[in-house]
Phi, psi and omega in degrees: 000324180301319179298318179297317180293324176297316178295316179299320179297318178298314178300313181302314180298317179296317181293318180294322177301327182270355181072024180279142179268132188198171165199157178274139180231188173070213189302321179296320178292323177298325179304324182271313188273335183239205177279123179304137178217167179292131173224140188250358181217174179250123178252129181221143176256123183242121182282113178249343189070198179244129179104345181250003187302319186302318180297319178297313183297318179300318178295318179298323181288342172282324185278327186224160178277140179286147176262348180230154175290153181051049186302320180298310179298317179301314183296316182291327179284321187252355181059033174215135179255122181257110185235174172219149180251186175306156181062020176060030179279127180288144176232121176249114182249110177281129179273097186279142178209340182285155178305320178299317181296323177294321177299316179304313182293319180294330182272352185302153183233150179273123186233136175286117180263326175215162177306123179080003182235103177253139177236150177275107183251149170296159180288164178301318181297316181291327176295321176300316179299312180300315182290317180295322179296319178295320169060026172277165181304314180296325180293318178295323175299317179297317178302312180300320181290325178293314180298318180296315184287320183276335185085124184305321183289345180268356182263149179272087184291333178294320176295311181303309183294320181292332178275321185280323185306311180294328178293317178295325179294315178298322180284349182058046179227075180298340180296340176299312181293322180298314181294319179297320178298322177295320179294318180299318182287343175075000000 
């Protein structure tokens, strides 16, 4: 875990030097808000908006090694940049542009992950939205662990529901909201 936090700290410093808006999501955020689990990469959301992605990706490819061929084309097509850092640690950078993604970044908080190492993490509520929207088995496990660790009554469910409902509707998966409501009710 220390290696991942070291890589995340390096990414954070590079992004802050450039004035880029971002926050860490995924496994590192789960380490703080939910039940700690093994994670092998660093997931970060970087606000690029729409139309400016290429400049961000080109800069990232100078800073880090690509994990896929034709990384620029892949990133522009899929809105995710797959990179690797020292010690072969994977870096997944989501190219954020939607209003919800901007909200996640704007609401992010600085959290001490190790002594002297603070990272900008998405909030527990926004992590629940991201994980429920992804809706893989591991994501639902993470949602349950976040709710268990934070306590259902300590979470802002109005924010979670107002952000997730339209996303689930666009995805045409109303069962996402149904499952989340069952988790909320415990």
